[in-house]
C-alpha beads as a LAMMPS data file, in Angstrom:
LAMMPS data file: protein, C-alpha beads

228 atoms
227 bonds

1 atom types
1 bond types

-500.0 500.0 xlo xhi
-500.0 500.0 ylo yhi
-500.0 500.0 zlo zhi

Masses

1 110.0

Atoms # bond

1 1 1 -185.009 -125.318 262.723
2 1 1 -188.130 -123.202 263.454
3 1 1 -190.336 -123.366 266.505
4 1 1 -193.907 -124.512 265.902
5 1 1 -196.924 -122.595 267.177
6 1 1 -197.694 -125.553 269.398
7 1 1 -194.241 -125.382 271.010
8 1 1 -194.647 -121.641 271.479
9 1 1 -198.023 -122.056 273.138
10 1 1 -196.600 -124.807 275.340
11 1 1 -193.718 -122.580 276.465
12 1 1 -196.005 -119.568 276.999
13 1 1 -198.208 -121.668 279.307
14 1 1 -195.257 -122.555 281.539
15 1 1 -193.990 -118.994 281.566
16 1 1 -197.496 -117.881 282.644
17 1 1 -197.279 -120.455 285.452
18 1 1 -193.931 -119.026 286.483
19 1 1 -195.353 -115.493 286.542
20 1 1 -198.416 -116.771 288.393
21 1 1 -196.394 -118.174 291.290
22 1 1 -194.159 -115.097 291.286
23 1 1 -197.167 -112.745 291.385
24 1 1 -198.849 -114.558 294.242
25 1 1 -195.597 -114.843 296.134
26 1 1 -195.051 -111.068 295.883
27 1 1 -198.685 -110.284 296.819
28 1 1 -198.482 -112.622 299.801
29 1 1 -195.195 -111.129 300.920
30 1 1 -196.793 -107.656 300.812
31 1 1 -199.731 -108.843 302.907
32 1 1 -197.661 -110.727 305.455
33 1 1 -195.064 -108.001 305.932
34 1 1 -197.825 -105.401 306.357
35 1 1 -199.435 -107.605 309.001
36 1 1 -196.162 -108.537 310.726
37 1 1 -195.286 -104.878 311.163
38 1 1 -197.514 -104.910 314.195
39 1 1 -194.800 -106.791 316.063
40 1 1 -192.345 -103.938 315.588
41 1 1 -190.795 -102.687 318.824
42 1 1 -190.416 -99.156 317.488
43 1 1 -192.131 -96.923 314.891
44 1 1 -188.900 -96.909 312.952
45 1 1 -188.932 -100.724 312.709
46 1 1 -192.577 -100.626 311.665
47 1 1 -191.628 -98.268 308.867
48 1 1 -188.820 -100.582 307.836
49 1 1 -191.173 -103.508 307.257
50 1 1 -193.739 -101.151 305.688
51 1 1 -191.193 -99.969 303.161
52 1 1 -190.230 -103.529 302.278
53 1 1 -193.924 -104.397 301.879
54 1 1 -194.268 -101.538 299.370
55 1 1 -191.338 -102.957 297.366
56 1 1 -193.033 -106.352 297.280
57 1 1 -196.279 -104.801 295.984
58 1 1 -194.327 -102.920 293.287
59 1 1 -192.908 -106.280 292.189
60 1 1 -196.402 -107.739 292.085
61 1 1 -197.502 -104.899 289.806
62 1 1 -194.555 -105.522 287.454
63 1 1 -195.451 -109.182 287.111
64 1 1 -199.158 -108.388 286.705
65 1 1 -198.347 -106.042 283.822
66 1 1 -196.235 -108.708 282.138
67 1 1 -199.108 -111.210 282.407
68 1 1 -201.521 -108.636 281.044
69 1 1 -199.192 -108.091 278.092
70 1 1 -199.380 -111.842 277.463
71 1 1 -203.157 -111.680 277.552
72 1 1 -203.337 -113.598 280.830
73 1 1 -205.528 -112.525 283.751
74 1 1 -203.324 -112.178 286.841
75 1 1 -205.917 -113.744 289.152
76 1 1 -206.292 -116.769 286.863
77 1 1 -202.508 -117.163 286.848
78 1 1 -202.191 -116.936 290.645
79 1 1 -205.085 -119.136 291.776
80 1 1 -203.386 -122.511 291.068
81 1 1 -200.571 -121.550 293.492
82 1 1 -202.633 -119.887 296.188
83 1 1 -203.096 -123.001 298.331
84 1 1 -199.397 -123.958 298.405
85 1 1 -198.180 -120.418 299.231
86 1 1 -200.871 -119.940 301.876
87 1 1 -199.961 -123.284 303.389
88 1 1 -196.352 -122.176 303.679
89 1 1 -197.313 -118.967 305.483
90 1 1 -199.730 -120.744 307.806
91 1 1 -196.974 -123.148 308.858
92 1 1 -194.442 -120.387 309.406
93 1 1 -196.244 -117.792 311.408
94 1 1 -193.636 -115.732 313.295
95 1 1 -194.024 -115.511 317.054
96 1 1 -192.412 -112.083 317.426
97 1 1 -190.560 -109.275 315.707
98 1 1 -187.273 -111.155 315.400
99 1 1 -188.914 -114.158 313.747
100 1 1 -190.686 -111.766 311.387
101 1 1 -187.348 -110.283 310.372
102 1 1 -185.761 -113.703 309.847
103 1 1 -188.752 -114.945 307.831
104 1 1 -188.676 -111.885 305.578
105 1 1 -184.923 -112.275 305.085
106 1 1 -185.025 -116.012 304.333
107 1 1 -187.989 -115.760 301.969
108 1 1 -186.432 -112.782 300.172
109 1 1 -183.027 -114.374 299.675
110 1 1 -184.164 -117.939 298.857
111 1 1 -186.713 -116.578 296.377
112 1 1 -183.996 -114.465 294.756
113 1 1 -181.714 -117.466 294.406
114 1 1 -184.520 -119.564 292.918
115 1 1 -185.637 -117.004 290.327
116 1 1 -182.076 -116.162 289.340
117 1 1 -181.566 -119.893 288.593
118 1 1 -184.793 -120.061 286.612
119 1 1 -183.672 -117.039 284.564
120 1 1 -181.092 -119.280 282.879
121 1 1 -183.804 -121.192 281.067
122 1 1 -186.185 -118.478 279.839
123 1 1 -186.422 -116.034 276.965
124 1 1 -184.683 -112.625 277.152
125 1 1 -187.887 -110.723 277.952
126 1 1 -188.785 -113.003 280.841
127 1 1 -185.173 -112.975 282.051
128 1 1 -185.177 -109.174 282.013
129 1 1 -188.271 -109.004 284.238
130 1 1 -186.824 -111.543 286.704
131 1 1 -183.550 -109.563 286.860
132 1 1 -185.432 -106.297 287.280
133 1 1 -187.283 -107.666 290.291
134 1 1 -184.271 -109.349 291.837
135 1 1 -182.066 -106.288 291.299
136 1 1 -183.697 -104.607 294.267
137 1 1 -181.077 -105.145 296.972
138 1 1 -182.532 -102.543 299.274
139 1 1 -184.876 -104.927 301.106
140 1 1 -182.230 -107.632 301.528
141 1 1 -179.621 -105.170 302.830
142 1 1 -182.020 -103.586 305.301
143 1 1 -183.201 -106.912 306.639
144 1 1 -179.662 -108.261 306.999
145 1 1 -178.430 -105.177 308.835
146 1 1 -181.444 -105.136 311.149
147 1 1 -180.892 -108.785 312.014
148 1 1 -177.232 -108.101 312.804
149 1 1 -178.225 -105.257 315.106
150 1 1 -180.795 -107.445 316.875
151 1 1 -178.266 -110.256 317.381
152 1 1 -175.642 -107.821 318.671
153 1 1 -178.136 -106.374 321.145
154 1 1 -179.200 -109.818 322.382
155 1 1 -176.798 -112.678 321.630
156 1 1 -179.287 -115.145 323.197
157 1 1 -181.352 -114.810 320.055
158 1 1 -178.772 -116.647 317.993
159 1 1 -179.778 -120.248 318.721
160 1 1 -183.497 -119.506 318.365
161 1 1 -183.142 -117.664 315.085
162 1 1 -180.753 -120.265 313.685
163 1 1 -183.356 -122.966 314.408
164 1 1 -186.113 -120.799 312.982
165 1 1 -184.062 -120.134 309.828
166 1 1 -183.552 -123.848 309.259
167 1 1 -187.271 -124.483 309.665
168 1 1 -188.104 -121.726 307.208
169 1 1 -185.714 -123.114 304.657
170 1 1 -187.142 -126.638 305.053
171 1 1 -190.714 -125.395 304.639
172 1 1 -189.757 -123.283 301.622
173 1 1 -188.040 -126.206 299.875
174 1 1 -190.967 -128.513 300.677
175 1 1 -193.366 -125.942 299.187
176 1 1 -191.180 -125.624 296.070
177 1 1 -191.166 -129.357 295.596
178 1 1 -194.930 -129.525 296.080
179 1 1 -195.468 -126.866 293.457
180 1 1 -192.986 -128.631 291.210
181 1 1 -194.939 -131.864 291.346
182 1 1 -198.325 -130.218 290.804
183 1 1 -197.160 -127.699 288.187
184 1 1 -194.106 -129.024 286.441
185 1 1 -193.275 -125.646 284.806
186 1 1 -189.645 -125.634 285.931
187 1 1 -188.728 -128.996 284.436
188 1 1 -190.660 -128.093 281.307
189 1 1 -188.846 -124.760 280.968
190 1 1 -185.500 -126.482 281.334
191 1 1 -186.427 -129.143 278.757
192 1 1 -187.669 -126.464 276.326
193 1 1 -184.505 -124.409 276.799
194 1 1 -182.064 -127.319 276.419
195 1 1 -182.870 -129.617 273.517
196 1 1 -180.455 -132.178 274.972
197 1 1 -182.252 -132.383 278.326
198 1 1 -184.999 -134.904 278.835
199 1 1 -187.333 -134.846 281.841
200 1 1 -185.025 -137.037 283.920
201 1 1 -182.088 -134.696 283.295
202 1 1 -184.323 -131.689 284.063
203 1 1 -185.377 -133.252 287.379
204 1 1 -181.722 -133.787 288.264
205 1 1 -181.066 -130.106 287.590
206 1 1 -183.982 -129.194 289.879
207 1 1 -182.535 -131.395 292.627
208 1 1 -179.161 -129.725 292.145
209 1 1 -180.841 -126.334 292.430
210 1 1 -182.445 -127.409 295.714
211 1 1 -179.033 -128.284 297.105
212 1 1 -177.650 -124.913 295.945
213 1 1 -180.493 -123.104 297.694
214 1 1 -179.719 -124.893 300.956
215 1 1 -175.953 -124.232 300.642
216 1 1 -176.503 -120.542 299.932
217 1 1 -178.826 -120.247 302.904
218 1 1 -176.249 -121.820 305.198
219 1 1 -173.583 -119.404 304.027
220 1 1 -175.866 -116.439 304.746
221 1 1 -176.640 -117.730 308.198
222 1 1 -172.908 -118.081 308.943
223 1 1 -172.401 -114.468 307.743
224 1 1 -175.011 -113.441 310.317
225 1 1 -173.122 -115.314 313.010
226 1 1 -175.621 -118.161 313.078
227 1 1 -175.191 -121.811 312.367
228 1 1 -176.530 -122.708 308.915

Bonds

1 1 1 2
2 1 2 3
3 1 3 4
4 1 4 5
5 1 5 6
6 1 6 7
7 1 7 8
8 1 8 9
9 1 9 10
10 1 10 11
11 1 11 12
12 1 12 13
13 1 13 14
14 1 14 15
15 1 15 16
16 1 16 17
17 1 17 18
18 1 18 19
19 1 19 20
20 1 20 21
21 1 21 22
22 1 22 23
23 1 23 24
24 1 24 25
25 1 25 26
26 1 26 27
27 1 27 28
28 1 28 29
29 1 29 30
30 1 30 31
31 1 31 32
32 1 32 33
33 1 33 34
34 1 34 35
35 1 35 36
36 1 36 37
37 1 37 38
38 1 38 39
39 1 39 40
40 1 40 41
41 1 41 42
42 1 42 43
43 1 43 44
44 1 44 45
45 1 45 46
46 1 46 47
47 1 47 48
48 1 48 49
49 1 49 50
50 1 50 51
51 1 51 52
52 1 52 53
53 1 53 54
54 1 54 55
55 1 55 56
56 1 56 57
57 1 57 58
58 1 58 59
59 1 59 60
60 1 60 61
61 1 61 62
62 1 62 63
63 1 63 64
64 1 64 65
65 1 65 66
66 1 66 67
67 1 67 68
68 1 68 69
69 1 69 70
70 1 70 71
71 1 71 72
72 1 72 73
73 1 73 74
74 1 74 75
75 1 75 76
76 1 76 77
77 1 77 78
78 1 78 79
79 1 79 80
80 1 80 81
81 1 81 82
82 1 82 83
83 1 83 84
84 1 84 85
85 1 85 86
86 1 86 87
87 1 87 88
88 1 88 89
89 1 89 90
90 1 90 91
91 1 91 92
92 1 92 93
93 1 93 94
94 1 94 95
95 1 95 96
96 1 96 97
97 1 97 98
98 1 98 99
99 1 99 100
100 1 100 101
101 1 101 102
102 1 102 103
103 1 103 104
104 1 104 105
105 1 105 106
106 1 106 107
107 1 107 108
108 1 108 109
109 1 109 110
110 1 110 111
111 1 111 112
112 1 112 113
113 1 113 114
114 1 114 115
115 1 115 116
116 1 116 117
117 1 117 118
118 1 118 119
119 1 119 120
120 1 120 121
121 1 121 122
122 1 122 123
123 1 123 124
124 1 124 125
125 1 125 126
126 1 126 127
127 1 127 128
128 1 128 129
129 1 129 130
130 1 130 131
131 1 131 132
132 1 132 133
133 1 133 134
134 1 134 135
135 1 135 136
136 1 136 137
137 1 137 138
138 1 138 139
139 1 139 140
140 1 140 141
141 1 141 142
142 1 142 143
143 1 143 144
144 1 144 145
145 1 145 146
146 1 146 147
147 1 147 148
148 1 148 149
149 1 149 150
150 1 150 151
151 1 151 152
152 1 152 153
153 1 153 154
154 1 154 155
155 1 155 156
156 1 156 157
157 1 157 158
158 1 158 159
159 1 159 160
160 1 160 161
161 1 161 162
162 1 162 163
163 1 163 164
164 1 164 165
165 1 165 166
166 1 166 167
167 1 167 168
168 1 168 169
169 1 169 170
170 1 170 171
171 1 171 172
172 1 172 173
173 1 173 174
174 1 174 175
175 1 175 176
176 1 176 177
177 1 177 178
178 1 178 179
179 1 179 180
180 1 180 181
181 1 181 182
182 1 182 183
183 1 183 184
184 1 184 185
185 1 185 186
186 1 186 187
187 1 187 188
188 1 188 189
189 1 189 190
190 1 190 191
191 1 191 192
192 1 192 193
193 1 193 194
194 1 194 195
195 1 195 196
196 1 196 197
197 1 197 198
198 1 198 199
199 1 199 200
200 1 200 201
201 1 201 202
202 1 202 203
203 1 203 204
204 1 204 205
205 1 205 206
206 1 206 207
207 1 207 208
208 1 208 209
209 1 209 210
210 1 210 211
211 1 211 212
212 1 212 213
213 1 213 214
214 1 214 215
215 1 215 216
216 1 216 217
217 1 217 218
218 1 218 219
219 1 219 220
220 1 220 221
221 1 221 222
222 1 222 223
223 1 223 224
224 1 224 225
225 1 225 226
226 1 226 227
227 1 227 228
């Protein structure tokens, strides 16, 4: 059975929404990491965050090109998600270098989990872009190792960073739910990809994804020696 032009346009609109939130998320990460680098205790640490910021901007450029190829202006795609992403960052301003590291790590890993899950429900070209962006393990590995060093140097940080990590996760999931209610692209993508899934089933899958994100975060915190 063929796909109608209306169905294709419907799907393309939700893919453009997905790329819009991805693009603004990457652009925001670049801006915040560049700004947070001022907390760095050493020039080496400043360079670490600077390098990760560059990676985020490269990701932004990849998504921007994909949107351009679709005939979608990147700014138009990002604007609907600007308020929600900015709200998250305003509510999670790090107080120092260690909180900056933890925020970068949590945002990086939770975002990776989310987009890898979304990749199950999109076309091969979109999946390839998501996998290309999430294949960059450099930033995650650097952040994880730097956190381990910081915790080894000052074990008293553990309780504070564990609490901060839980708050970051809660804020991230709240933001994702807010975006989901306002721009139902995820449930629509799931429904389009699975002809047997209605909107109720798609919402259940989204709720299951939320639980998976929380469980994965807890495992990573335990690996760092923190309570999840």
